[in-house]
C-alpha positions as CSV (number, residue, x, y, z in Angstrom):
1,M,23.0,19.6,-52.5
2,S,24.6,19.9,-49.3
3,A,28.1,20.9,-48.4
4,A,28.9,17.6,-47.3
5,E,27.9,16.0,-50.7
6,T,30.1,18.2,-52.3
7,T,33.2,18.0,-50.6
8,P,36.3,16.6,-52.8
9,A,37.1,13.1,-51.7
10,P,39.8,12.3,-49.3
11,A,43.1,11.2,-50.2
12,W,42.5,7.9,-48.6
13,A,39.1,7.2,-50.6
14,G,40.9,6.2,-53.7
15,K,42.8,3.6,-51.6
16,V,39.7,2.4,-49.8
17,I,37.9,1.7,-53.3
18,K,40.8,0.4,-55.1
19,E,41.8,-2.2,-52.4
20,S,38.3,-2.8,-51.5
21,G,37.5,-3.5,-55.0
22,I,40.2,-5.6,-55.5
23,G,39.3,-7.5,-52.4
24,L,35.8,-7.7,-53.4
25,S,36.3,-8.7,-57.0
26,G,38.8,-11.4,-55.9
27,S,36.1,-12.5,-53.2
28,L,33.4,-12.7,-56.1
29,V,35.7,-14.6,-58.4
30,G,36.8,-16.8,-55.4
31,T,33.2,-17.3,-54.2
32,A,32.0,-18.4,-58.0
33,L,34.3,-21.0,-58.3
34,N,33.9,-22.1,-54.8
35,Y,30.0,-22.6,-55.7
36,V,31.4,-24.6,-58.9
37,V,33.0,-26.8,-56.4
38,L,29.9,-27.0,-54.2
39,L,28.2,-28.0,-57.4
40,V,30.5,-30.5,-58.2
41,I,30.8,-32.3,-54.7
42,T,27.1,-32.1,-54.3
43,R,27.0,-34.4,-57.4
44,L,30.1,-36.3,-55.8
45,L,28.6,-36.6,-52.1
46,T,25.2,-37.3,-50.6
47,P,24.1,-34.9,-48.2
48,E,25.3,-37.4,-45.5
49,G,28.7,-37.5,-46.8
50,L,28.7,-33.7,-47.2
51,G,27.6,-33.3,-43.7
52,L,30.7,-35.6,-42.4
53,F,32.9,-32.9,-44.5
54,T,31.3,-29.9,-43.3
55,L,31.5,-31.0,-39.8
56,G,35.3,-31.4,-40.0
57,Q,35.6,-28.1,-41.7
58,S,33.5,-26.8,-38.7
59,V,35.9,-28.6,-36.2
60,L,38.9,-27.2,-38.3
61,A,37.9,-23.6,-37.8
62,I,37.7,-23.9,-34.1
63,A,41.0,-25.6,-34.0
64,M,42.8,-22.8,-36.1
65,I,41.6,-20.3,-33.3
66,F,44.1,-22.0,-30.8
67,V,46.7,-22.3,-33.6
68,L,46.6,-18.7,-34.6
69,L,45.7,-17.1,-31.2
70,G,44.3,-13.9,-32.9
71,T,47.7,-12.8,-34.4
72,P,46.5,-12.7,-38.3
73,R,44.2,-9.7,-36.9
74,G,47.1,-8.4,-34.8
75,L,49.3,-8.2,-38.0
76,E,46.8,-6.7,-39.7
77,R,46.7,-3.6,-37.1
78,F,50.5,-3.7,-36.0
79,I,52.0,-3.7,-39.4
80,P,50.4,-0.2,-40.1
81,Y,50.7,0.9,-36.9
82,L,54.3,0.1,-36.6
83,S,55.0,1.8,-40.0
84,A,52.7,5.1,-39.5
85,G,54.9,5.4,-35.7
86,G,58.3,4.9,-37.4
87,R,58.9,1.6,-36.4
88,S,58.7,0.0,-39.5
89,S,62.2,-1.9,-38.6
90,S,60.7,-4.3,-36.4
91,V,58.0,-5.9,-38.9
92,V,60.1,-8.8,-40.1
93,H,61.2,-10.1,-36.5
94,L,57.3,-9.7,-35.8
95,I,56.2,-11.7,-38.7
96,R,59.1,-14.4,-37.8
97,S,57.7,-14.7,-34.3
98,V,54.4,-15.1,-35.1
99,T,55.0,-18.0,-37.5
100,L,57.0,-19.9,-35.0
101,T,54.3,-19.2,-32.3
102,A,51.6,-20.8,-34.5
103,G,53.7,-23.8,-35.7
104,A,54.3,-25.1,-32.5
105,A,50.7,-24.5,-31.3
106,A,49.7,-26.6,-34.7
107,V,51.9,-29.4,-33.8
108,I,49.8,-29.3,-30.1
109,V,46.5,-29.0,-31.6
110,M,46.8,-31.6,-34.3
111,T,48.0,-34.1,-32.0
112,A,45.2,-33.6,-29.5
113,L,42.8,-33.7,-32.1
114,A,43.8,-36.8,-33.8
115,L,43.8,-38.7,-30.4
116,G,40.0,-37.4,-29.9
117,A,38.7,-38.2,-33.3
118,G,37.2,-41.5,-32.1
119,W,35.3,-39.7,-29.4
120,L,33.9,-36.9,-31.4
121,A,32.7,-39.4,-33.9
122,N,31.2,-41.8,-31.5
123,D,30.0,-39.9,-28.6
124,V,29.4,-36.3,-29.8
125,F,28.1,-36.6,-33.5
126,D,27.0,-40.6,-33.3
127,A,28.8,-40.7,-36.7
128,P,31.6,-43.4,-36.7
129,G,32.3,-42.3,-40.2
130,F,33.5,-39.0,-39.2
131,A,36.5,-40.2,-37.4
132,P,38.6,-41.0,-40.5
133,V,37.5,-37.8,-42.3
134,L,38.9,-35.4,-39.4
135,R,42.0,-37.0,-39.1
136,V,43.0,-36.8,-42.8
137,M,41.8,-32.9,-42.7
138,L,43.7,-32.4,-39.8
139,L,47.1,-32.2,-42.1
140,A,45.6,-29.1,-43.3
141,I,46.2,-27.3,-40.4
142,P,49.8,-26.0,-40.7
143,M,49.2,-25.0,-44.3
144,L,46.1,-23.0,-43.2
145,A,47.7,-21.2,-40.6
146,W,50.6,-20.2,-42.9
147,I,48.5,-19.0,-45.6
148,E,46.4,-16.7,-42.9
149,L,49.7,-15.1,-41.7
150,V,50.9,-14.1,-45.3
151,S,47.5,-12.8,-46.1
152,S,47.3,-11.1,-43.2
153,S,50.6,-9.4,-43.7
154,F,49.9,-8.4,-47.1
155,V,46.8,-6.7,-45.6
156,G,48.8,-4.6,-43.2
157,I,50.9,-3.3,-46.1
158,K,47.6,-2.5,-48.1
159,E,48.1,-5.0,-50.6
160,L,45.0,-7.1,-50.6
161,R,46.0,-8.4,-54.2
162,Y,48.1,-10.9,-53.0
163,R,45.7,-12.1,-50.7
164,V,43.4,-12.6,-53.7
165,Y,45.7,-14.4,-55.7
166,V,46.1,-17.0,-53.1
167,Q,42.8,-17.4,-51.3
168,Q,40.5,-16.3,-54.0
169,L,42.0,-17.6,-57.2
170,A,44.5,-20.2,-56.9
171,L,43.1,-22.4,-53.8
172,P,39.4,-22.6,-55.5
173,L,40.8,-23.2,-58.8
174,V,43.1,-25.9,-57.4
175,K,40.0,-27.3,-55.2
176,L,37.7,-27.5,-58.4
177,A,40.6,-29.3,-60.4
178,L,40.9,-32.0,-57.8
179,A,37.1,-32.1,-57.2
180,L,36.4,-32.8,-61.0
181,T,39.1,-35.4,-60.8
182,A,37.4,-37.2,-57.8
183,L,34.1,-36.9,-59.1
184,S,35.3,-38.7,-62.5
185,L,37.2,-41.5,-60.6
186,G,34.3,-41.6,-58.2
187,L,36.5,-41.6,-55.3
188,G,33.8,-40.5,-52.7
189,V,34.1,-38.9,-49.4
190,M,37.5,-40.0,-48.3
191,G,39.0,-39.2,-52.0
192,W,37.6,-35.6,-51.6
193,V,38.9,-35.0,-48.5
194,S,42.3,-36.0,-49.6
195,A,42.2,-33.6,-52.4
196,Y,40.8,-30.9,-50.2
197,V,43.9,-31.1,-48.0
198,V,46.4,-31.2,-51.3
199,S,44.9,-27.9,-52.4
200,F,45.8,-26.2,-49.1
201,L,49.9,-27.5,-49.8
202,V,49.5,-25.8,-53.6
203,A,48.3,-22.7,-51.8
204,A,50.5,-22.5,-49.3
205,L,53.5,-23.1,-51.7
206,L,52.1,-20.1,-53.9
207,A,52.0,-18.0,-50.7
208,L,55.6,-18.6,-49.8
209,V,56.6,-17.2,-53.3
210,F,54.7,-14.3,-52.9
211,F,55.8,-13.6,-49.2
212,R,59.4,-14.0,-50.5
213,A,59.2,-12.0,-53.4
214,R,57.2,-9.1,-52.4
215,L,56.5,-8.7,-48.7
216,L,60.4,-9.4,-47.6
217,P,61.5,-6.3,-49.8
218,E,59.1,-4.2,-48.4
219,F,61.5,-4.3,-45.1
220,R,64.7,-5.4,-46.4
221,G,67.5,-4.4,-44.1
222,D,65.2,-4.6,-40.9
223,E,65.7,-8.2,-40.2
224,R,68.0,-7.3,-36.9
225,Q,65.3,-5.2,-35.5
226,R,63.1,-6.6,-32.8
227,S,59.3,-6.4,-32.1
228,N,57.8,-6.3,-29.0
229,L,56.0,-9.9,-29.0
230,K,54.6,-9.4,-25.7
231,E,52.9,-6.1,-26.6
232,V,51.6,-7.8,-29.8
233,L,50.4,-11.1,-28.0
234,S,48.7,-8.6,-25.1
235,Y,46.7,-7.1,-28.2
236,C,46.1,-10.6,-29.6
237,W,45.0,-12.6,-26.8
238,P,41.5,-11.0,-26.5
239,L,41.4,-11.2,-30.2
240,S,42.1,-15.0,-29.9
241,V,39.1,-15.4,-27.3
242,N,37.1,-13.2,-29.6
243,S,37.8,-15.3,-32.8
244,F,37.1,-18.7,-30.8
245,V,33.7,-17.5,-29.6
246,V,32.8,-16.2,-33.0
247,V,33.8,-18.9,-35.1
248,F,32.7,-21.2,-32.6
249,A,29.2,-19.0,-32.7
250,A,29.1,-19.2,-36.4
251,N,29.5,-22.9,-36.4
252,I,26.9,-23.4,-33.6
253,G,24.2,-24.4,-36.4
254,V,26.4,-26.8,-37.9
255,L,27.4,-28.6,-34.6
256,L,24.1,-28.4,-32.9
257,L,22.7,-29.7,-36.2
258,G,25.3,-32.7,-36.1
259,I,24.2,-33.4,-32.4
260,Y,20.5,-33.3,-32.6
261,R,19.8,-33.8,-36.4
262,S,21.2,-36.2,-39.3
263,P,24.4,-35.6,-41.0
264,A,22.2,-34.9,-44.0
265,E,20.8,-31.8,-42.7
266,V,24.1,-30.4,-41.9
267,G,24.9,-31.2,-45.7
268,V,21.9,-29.2,-46.5
269,Y,22.6,-26.6,-44.3
270,R,25.9,-26.0,-45.7
271,V,24.7,-25.3,-49.0
272,F,22.5,-22.6,-47.9
273,V,25.4,-21.0,-45.8
274,Y,27.3,-20.8,-49.2
275,M,24.5,-19.1,-50.6
276,V,24.6,-16.1,-48.1
277,F,28.3,-16.2,-48.1
278,I,28.6,-13.5,-50.8
279,L,27.2,-11.0,-48.0
280,I,30.1,-11.8,-45.8
281,L,32.7,-11.7,-48.4
282,I,31.3,-7.8,-49.2
283,Q,31.5,-6.9,-45.7
284,S,35.2,-8.3,-45.0
285,S,36.4,-6.8,-48.2
286,F,35.4,-3.3,-46.9
287,A,36.7,-4.1,-43.3
288,H,40.2,-5.5,-44.5
289,I,41.3,-2.4,-45.9
290,Y,39.3,-0.3,-43.5
291,K,41.3,-1.6,-40.5
292,P,44.7,-0.8,-41.6
293,I,43.8,2.7,-42.8
294,S,42.1,3.4,-39.8
295,A,44.6,2.0,-37.7
296,G,47.0,4.6,-39.3
297,F,44.5,7.6,-38.5
298,V,44.5,6.2,-34.9
299,A,48.3,6.3,-34.7
300,T,48.2,9.8,-35.6
301,E,45.2,11.1,-33.7
302,D,43.6,12.1,-36.8
303,R,40.1,12.5,-35.6
304,E,38.6,14.0,-38.5
305,N,39.7,11.5,-41.2
306,S,38.5,8.7,-38.8
307,K,35.2,10.2,-38.8
308,L,35.1,10.8,-42.3
309,L,36.4,7.2,-43.3
310,Y,34.0,5.3,-40.7
311,Q,30.7,7.1,-42.4
312,R,31.9,6.3,-46.1
313,V,32.7,2.8,-45.8
314,G,29.8,2.1,-43.6
315,K,27.6,3.5,-46.7
316,W,29.6,1.5,-49.2
317,M,29.0,-1.7,-46.9
318,L,25.4,-1.0,-46.7
319,M,25.0,-0.2,-50.8
320,A,26.9,-3.3,-51.8
321,G,25.4,-5.6,-49.1
322,G,22.1,-4.4,-50.2
323,V,22.1,-5.7,-53.8
324,A,23.5,-9.1,-52.6
325,G,20.9,-9.4,-49.9
326,L,18.1,-9.0,-52.4
327,V,19.3,-11.4,-54.6
328,V,19.8,-14.1,-51.8
329,L,16.6,-13.2,-50.0
330,I,14.3,-13.0,-53.1
331,L,15.8,-15.4,-55.4
332,G,17.9,-17.5,-53.1
333,R,15.2,-20.5,-53.2
334,D,15.0,-20.3,-57.1
335,I,18.6,-20.5,-57.4
336,V,19.0,-23.5,-55.2
337,G,16.1,-25.3,-57.3
338,V,17.9,-25.0,-60.6
339,L,21.6,-25.5,-59.4
340,F,21.6,-28.2,-56.7
341,P,20.0,-31.8,-57.0
342,T,16.4,-32.2,-55.2
343,S,17.7,-33.7,-52.0
344,Y,19.4,-30.4,-51.1
345,Q,16.4,-28.4,-51.6
346,T,14.5,-28.6,-48.2
347,G,13.7,-26.1,-45.8
348,A,14.8,-23.4,-48.2
349,E,13.1,-20.7,-45.9
350,A,16.4,-20.7,-44.1
351,L,18.1,-18.9,-46.9
352,A,15.9,-15.8,-46.3
353,V,16.6,-15.7,-42.9
354,L,20.2,-16.0,-43.3
355,A,19.9,-12.9,-45.8
356,L,17.8,-10.8,-43.5
357,G,20.5,-11.3,-40.6
358,R,23.5,-10.4,-42.8
359,L,21.6,-7.6,-44.1
360,V,21.2,-6.1,-40.6
361,V,25.1,-6.4,-40.1
362,A,25.9,-4.8,-43.3
363,A,23.9,-2.0,-42.3
364,C,26.0,-1.6,-39.0
365,G,29.1,-0.7,-40.7
366,P,32.6,-1.7,-40.1
367,Q,32.0,-1.8,-36.3
368,A,34.0,-4.8,-35.6
369,A,36.9,-3.6,-37.6
370,A,36.7,-0.1,-35.8
371,L,36.7,-1.6,-32.7
372,E,39.9,-3.6,-33.3
373,A,41.5,-0.5,-35.2
374,F,41.1,1.9,-32.1
375,G,42.6,-0.9,-29.8
376,R,39.4,-2.2,-28.0
377,T,40.1,-5.7,-28.6
378,R,38.5,-6.6,-24.9
379,L,35.4,-5.0,-25.9
380,S,35.7,-7.1,-29.2
381,M,35.6,-10.2,-26.9
382,V,32.7,-9.3,-24.7
383,N,30.6,-8.8,-28.1
384,A,32.0,-12.0,-29.5
385,L,30.8,-13.9,-26.0
386,L,27.3,-12.2,-26.6
387,M,27.2,-13.6,-29.9
388,L,28.0,-16.9,-28.4
389,G,25.6,-16.9,-25.8
390,V,22.4,-15.9,-28.1
391,S,23.6,-18.3,-30.9
392,L,24.1,-21.2,-28.3
393,G,20.8,-20.5,-26.6
394,L,18.7,-20.0,-29.3
395,G,20.2,-22.9,-30.9
396,Y,19.6,-25.3,-28.0
397,L,15.9,-24.2,-28.1
398,L,15.3,-24.1,-31.6
399,I,17.2,-26.4,-33.6
400,P,15.9,-29.9,-32.2
401,S,12.4,-29.0,-33.4
402,M,13.1,-26.6,-36.2
403,G,16.2,-28.0,-38.0
404,I,18.0,-25.9,-40.3
405,V,15.5,-22.9,-40.1
406,G,15.9,-23.0,-36.3
407,A,19.9,-22.9,-37.1
408,A,19.4,-20.1,-39.7
409,L,17.3,-17.9,-36.6
410,A,19.8,-18.7,-34.3
411,T,22.7,-17.5,-36.6
412,S,21.1,-14.4,-37.6
413,V,19.7,-13.3,-34.3
414,A,22.9,-13.5,-32.9
415,G,24.9,-11.8,-35.7
416,A,22.6,-8.8,-35.4
417,A,22.6,-8.6,-31.8
418,T,26.4,-8.4,-31.8
419,A,26.6,-6.0,-34.8
420,L,24.0,-3.5,-33.1
421,A,26.6,-3.6,-29.9
422,G,29.3,-2.8,-31.7
423,L,27.5,-0.1,-33.5
424,L,26.3,1.7,-30.2
425,E,29.9,1.1,-28.3
426,M,31.8,2.9,-31.4
427,R,29.0,5.8,-30.9
428,V,29.4,6.2,-27.2
429,L,33.0,5.8,-27.1
430,H,34.4,7.6,-30.0
431,G,31.4,9.6,-31.0
432,L,31.5,7.5,-34.5
433,S,28.4,6.4,-36.5
434,P,28.3,5.0,-40.1
435,F,24.7,6.7,-40.6
436,A,24.1,9.8,-42.7
437,A,21.8,11.2,-45.0
438,P,23.1,8.9,-48.1
439,S,22.4,5.8,-46.0
440,A,18.8,6.5,-45.3
441,R,18.5,6.9,-49.1
442,T,20.1,3.4,-49.7
443,V,17.8,1.9,-47.5
444,G,14.8,3.5,-49.3
445,A,16.4,1.9,-52.5
446,I,16.7,-1.4,-51.0
447,V,12.8,-1.1,-50.0
448,A,11.8,0.2,-53.2
449,T,13.5,-2.9,-54.6
450,A,12.4,-5.6,-52.4
451,A,8.9,-4.8,-52.3
452,P,7.7,-5.3,-55.9
453,F,10.1,-8.4,-56.7
454,W,8.8,-10.2,-53.6
455,F,5.5,-10.2,-54.8
456,A,6.1,-10.5,-58.3
457,L,8.0,-13.7,-58.1
458,R,5.6,-15.1,-55.5
459,A,3.0,-15.1,-58.4
460,L,5.5,-16.6,-60.9
461,R,7.0,-19.5,-59.2
462,P,8.2,-22.1,-60.0
463,L,11.3,-20.4,-62.0
464,G,13.4,-22.2,-64.4
465,L,16.9,-21.6,-65.2
466,G,16.1,-18.8,-67.9
467,A,13.6,-17.0,-65.8
468,V,16.1,-17.1,-62.7
469,A,18.9,-15.4,-64.8
470,L,16.0,-13.0,-66.2
471,A,14.9,-11.9,-62.7
472,L,18.7,-11.8,-61.7
473,V,19.4,-9.1,-64.3
474,L,16.4,-7.1,-63.8
475,L,16.6,-7.0,-59.9
476,V,20.0,-5.5,-60.2
477,V,19.2,-3.0,-63.2
478,W,16.0,-2.1,-60.7
479,Y,18.0,-1.5,-57.7
480,A,20.8,0.7,-59.6
481,L,18.2,2.9,-60.9
482,A,16.5,2.9,-57.1
483,L,19.9,4.4,-55.9
484,R,19.8,6.9,-58.6
485,V,16.4,7.7,-57.9
486,F,17.0,8.0,-54.3
487,R,20.0,10.1,-54.8
488,A,22.3,7.7,-52.8
489,L,25.3,8.5,-54.5
490,D,26.9,11.9,-53.7
491,E,29.7,13.8,-55.4
492,T,32.3,11.9,-53.8
493,D,31.0,8.5,-54.9
494,R,30.2,9.6,-58.3
495,A,33.6,11.0,-58.8
496,L,35.3,7.3,-57.5
497,V,33.0,5.7,-59.7
498,G,34.2,8.0,-62.5
499,A,37.9,7.4,-61.9
500,L,37.2,3.4,-61.6
501,R,35.7,3.6,-65.0
502,K,38.4,5.5,-66.8
503,R,40.9,3.0,-65.1
504,V,39.1,0.1,-66.6
505,L,38.9,1.9,-70.1
506,S,42.3,2.9,-70.1
507,R,43.2,-0.8,-69.3
508,R,41.0,-2.2,-72.0
509,R,42.7,0.2,-74.6
């Protein structure tokens, strides 16, 4: 065993594992709850109704960029950066200034979209029923902004649990309760849209409670100190452009499907996107805690820990993303077949395409968060423009003829190209790479799991619910054994897993 593999775990490794575990566990629970919500609303709404709601979500996602202006990601960097640099006294003023800026922007954006709802419905999407749906959904914008700002503030102080409480637990639970109510009353698409807005109101009130009880006392007595809002906005404006481009590129598939195809195909595609959302959650769970820790190392010019952190988090992202990607890639079609109505089961090939694209992104490590932690926000903006160009060009070429499969291809190729660009930039500019011997072993374990299951299940289909559950368990167990056979876990990993096991057992006792 090499010296690198026997090096004791750095001090920050436990914090990364703990907070990433909290974030990922909460994300998994939240995703499971959101899947249940999706199962309910696919029985409440037709594919066309779900398509109208999905188009509304896409418009809201793009609108939030103009409301937040990149400030949540700015808070994630500047709160730990100011604290590490001895300027924690200006944090309260920073949060207050950012919140007021977002509130003013929310009023402007809501007014503009309310006036333009009819044009979007009739001239862009050729779906007159979209206008009333959008006007109701606009009411969620100020609550969404507040939730994002509070959640990012908690990320900045490295306490991801409060983000989990609000976004991954309370919000989906309220959505589920309201979705079941709408289903029992037969309220239809407008009833569900109204319930959707109410769920954000409840989550925003909970975020306010946590903000006052936990975050304000962290910096009590510092309210009179002022932050340099100009410095923050200078950091954030490229991120706002970056966020707009990324969100717009991520929704290109939905928007172009709405323009060139029917709202029903939009609804089906939404189901597939939810299926691969678990891979996105894994990546973001690690990235959320990586960024503030890395920003602290950047502030103190600790290059050695920056390198170790980048490699270790990159390996963990690949390892965790591997099992989730294999589940979607190999069993996604069968899971959709047993859980959703038959009207949502067309074009399942798109699932495999989306899963492959997310696996490539996971293999590239936390390159997007690393660029921001190192202050390379303009470069992040360039990468986002690359994603937009590839996504828009491929979507325009493929979606009119290939439908949801074309949308999946455009999304996956654009995401992979952007991740590879970020990977190269971090290597050239900062000499950092997520790849090491354990990463290659993890890839070997993924391939050794994918090949036999892929060919075996092709011969056994169609699978019922019991067979899908059994195959899922066997796949996860096989992957765990493959990681062991390929020696993908080193001494640091095993020490952290042992510490985590002891913590779980002690809490049980």
